[in-house]
C-alpha positions as CSV (number, residue, x, y, z in Angstrom):
1,M,113.0,125.7,40.8
2,T,114.7,123.1,38.8
3,N,115.1,123.8,35.2
4,Y,115.5,120.2,33.5
5,A,116.5,122.0,30.1
6,D,119.7,123.1,31.7
7,Y,121.2,119.8,30.6
8,A,121.2,118.1,27.4
9,T,119.6,114.4,26.9
10,T,123.1,113.0,26.5
11,E,124.0,114.3,30.0
12,Y,120.7,112.3,31.5
13,A,122.1,109.3,29.6
14,D,124.5,108.8,32.6
15,A,121.2,108.8,35.1
16,L,118.8,106.7,33.1
17,P,118.8,103.5,31.3
18,R,118.1,103.1,27.7
19,E,114.3,102.1,28.3
20,Q,113.9,105.5,29.5
21,F,114.7,107.2,26.1
22,I,111.9,107.4,23.5
23,D,112.3,105.7,20.2
24,Y,114.5,107.5,17.6
25,S,111.8,107.7,15.0
26,I,109.8,110.3,17.1
27,K,112.0,113.3,16.0
28,A,112.0,117.0,15.8
29,L,110.1,118.1,13.1
30,W,111.8,121.7,12.1
31,Q,115.4,122.4,12.3
32,G,117.0,124.6,15.1
33,M,114.2,123.6,17.6
34,P,115.0,124.3,21.0
35,R,115.5,121.9,24.0
36,I,112.2,121.8,25.9
37,A,111.7,120.3,29.4
38,G,108.7,119.8,31.5
39,P,106.2,117.8,33.2
40,A,104.4,115.2,30.8
41,Y,100.7,115.8,30.4
42,T,99.8,112.4,28.8
43,V,97.0,111.7,26.1
44,K,95.7,108.4,24.6
45,L,93.9,108.6,21.4
46,A,91.8,105.9,19.5
47,K,93.2,105.1,16.2
48,G,92.5,107.8,13.6
49,D,91.0,109.9,16.1
50,N,92.2,113.1,17.5
51,L,89.4,114.4,19.8
52,M,91.5,114.1,23.1
53,L,94.4,115.7,22.1
54,H,92.2,118.8,20.8
55,A,90.7,118.6,24.4
56,A,94.2,118.4,26.1
57,I,95.5,121.6,24.7
58,Y,92.6,123.3,27.0
59,E,93.3,121.0,30.0
60,A,97.0,120.8,30.4
61,P,98.7,123.4,32.7
62,A,101.2,125.7,31.4
63,G,104.6,124.6,31.1
64,S,103.8,120.7,30.5
65,I,104.6,118.9,27.6
66,L,101.9,117.0,25.7
67,V,102.9,113.3,25.3
68,V,100.6,111.6,23.1
69,D,100.1,108.1,22.0
70,A,98.1,108.5,18.7
71,G,97.6,104.6,18.2
72,D,98.5,104.6,14.8
73,D,100.2,106.9,12.1
74,S,97.2,106.8,9.4
75,H,96.0,110.4,10.2
76,A,97.2,113.5,11.6
77,V,96.3,114.4,15.2
78,A,97.1,118.0,15.1
79,G,97.5,120.9,12.8
80,G,98.7,124.6,12.9
81,N,95.5,125.9,14.7
82,V,95.7,123.4,17.6
83,C,99.6,123.9,18.0
84,A,99.0,127.9,17.8
85,I,96.3,127.4,20.6
86,A,98.5,125.0,22.7
87,Q,101.6,127.5,22.3
88,S,99.2,130.5,23.5
89,R,98.5,128.6,26.5
90,G,101.9,128.0,27.6
91,I,102.2,124.4,26.8
92,A,106.2,123.9,26.2
93,G,105.8,121.4,23.2
94,M,104.3,118.2,21.9
95,I,105.8,114.7,21.9
96,I,103.7,112.4,19.5
97,D,103.8,108.8,18.6
98,G,102.2,109.6,15.6
99,V,102.1,112.3,12.8
100,I,100.8,115.8,12.3
101,R,100.1,118.3,9.6
102,D,100.6,122.0,8.7
103,L,104.2,121.6,9.5
104,A,105.2,125.1,7.8
105,E,102.8,126.9,10.2
106,I,104.2,125.3,13.1
107,R,107.7,126.0,12.1
108,E,107.0,129.4,11.3
109,A,105.5,129.8,15.1
110,K,108.6,127.9,16.3
111,F,106.4,125.4,18.5
112,P,108.5,122.6,19.4
113,V,106.8,119.2,18.0
114,Y,108.6,115.8,18.2
115,A,106.9,113.1,15.8
116,L,106.9,110.4,13.4
117,G,106.0,112.9,10.6
118,C,103.4,114.5,8.5
119,V,100.1,113.3,6.8
120,A,97.9,115.8,5.2
121,K,94.7,113.9,6.2
122,P,93.3,114.6,9.7
123,G,91.5,112.2,11.9
124,I,88.3,112.1,13.2
125,K,86.7,113.4,16.7
126,E,84.5,110.5,18.1
127,S,86.5,108.7,20.9
128,V,86.5,109.9,24.4
129,L,89.0,108.5,26.5
130,P,90.4,109.5,30.0
131,L,93.4,112.3,29.9
132,N,96.6,112.3,31.8
133,Q,96.8,108.4,32.5
134,P,99.7,106.0,32.1
135,I,100.7,105.7,28.4
136,V,103.3,104.2,26.3
137,C,105.0,106.5,23.7
138,G,107.7,105.6,21.5
139,S,107.9,102.2,23.6
140,V,108.5,104.1,26.8
141,A,106.2,104.2,29.8
142,V,105.0,107.7,30.6
143,N,103.2,108.6,33.8
144,P,101.7,111.9,34.4
145,N,104.2,114.3,35.8
146,D,107.2,112.5,34.6
147,I,109.7,115.0,33.4
148,V,110.3,115.2,29.6
149,V,113.7,116.5,28.2
150,A,114.0,116.6,24.3
151,D,116.5,118.1,22.0
152,E,118.2,117.1,18.9
153,E,119.9,114.2,20.8
154,G,116.9,112.4,21.8
155,I,114.0,112.3,24.1
156,A,114.5,111.3,28.0
157,V,111.5,110.3,30.4
158,I,112.4,110.6,33.9
159,P,110.2,108.9,36.4
160,H,109.0,111.1,39.2
161,A,110.9,109.2,41.8
162,Q,114.3,109.8,39.9
163,Q,114.1,113.3,39.2
164,A,116.4,114.8,41.9
165,E,118.8,112.3,41.4
166,A,118.8,112.4,37.5
167,Y,119.3,116.2,37.5
168,A,122.1,116.0,39.9
169,I,124.0,113.3,37.8
170,A,123.3,115.3,34.5
171,K,124.6,118.5,36.4
172,K,127.8,116.6,37.6
173,R,128.6,115.0,34.1
174,T,128.2,118.5,32.5
175,E,130.5,120.4,34.9
176,L,133.0,117.3,34.5
177,D,132.8,117.9,30.8
178,Q,133.3,121.7,31.0
179,S,136.4,121.5,33.2
180,T,138.0,118.7,31.2
181,S,140.3,119.9,27.9
182,L,140.0,117.6,24.9
183,E,143.8,116.9,25.5
184,D,143.0,115.6,28.9
185,W,140.1,113.8,27.7
186,E,142.2,111.9,24.9
187,K,144.9,111.2,27.4
188,A,142.3,109.3,29.7
189,H,140.5,107.6,26.8
190,H,143.4,106.2,25.3
191,A,144.5,104.8,28.5
192,K,141.3,103.2,29.1
193,V,140.9,101.7,25.5
194,M,144.3,100.3,25.6
195,K,143.7,98.7,29.0
196,L,140.4,97.2,27.8
197,L,142.2,95.9,24.7
198,A,145.0,94.4,26.7
199,E,142.4,92.7,29.1
200,H,140.7,91.0,26.2
201,K,143.8,89.9,24.8
202,G,144.2,88.0,28.2
């Protein structure tokens, strides 16, 4: 079984355009967070309302990553208990275009959450919306079962049709980097830079 977490998001950069990388404002909320990867389970919320994320923790399959369009950043959409339940049900982590609360609890439990930040006030629970539909998170279109890879370098969204190719490119890039010494890399890099400079001088 393909483990997309084998490779860093920087390695997937060779396979994907910039448009497939979630805005850097959505970031890891605690230090030392492990790389996560898995199929997206998407959640769309109404502004100031967290009902459907609270529902999603019971609907998403184990191994999935909840990818959430919170609608705004005015109210927390999840906290310590919600994240603890998600973790106990095997959800790999959350990517939230919005804010959470209870960060100390989440950090202590070592549950991976990428979000805009924290707000103490939680949202309401009134708006029922369909789960696992196409959404936009961090300016990236995310469809159910797109592969999400998140680490300290960023968050990549790999569309279903490109998953095998993207994994193969990331694997090849990693193997090349591992087999190239810094001395050899510097030599090739220097030659490339000098060539480009000479071309521009024309």
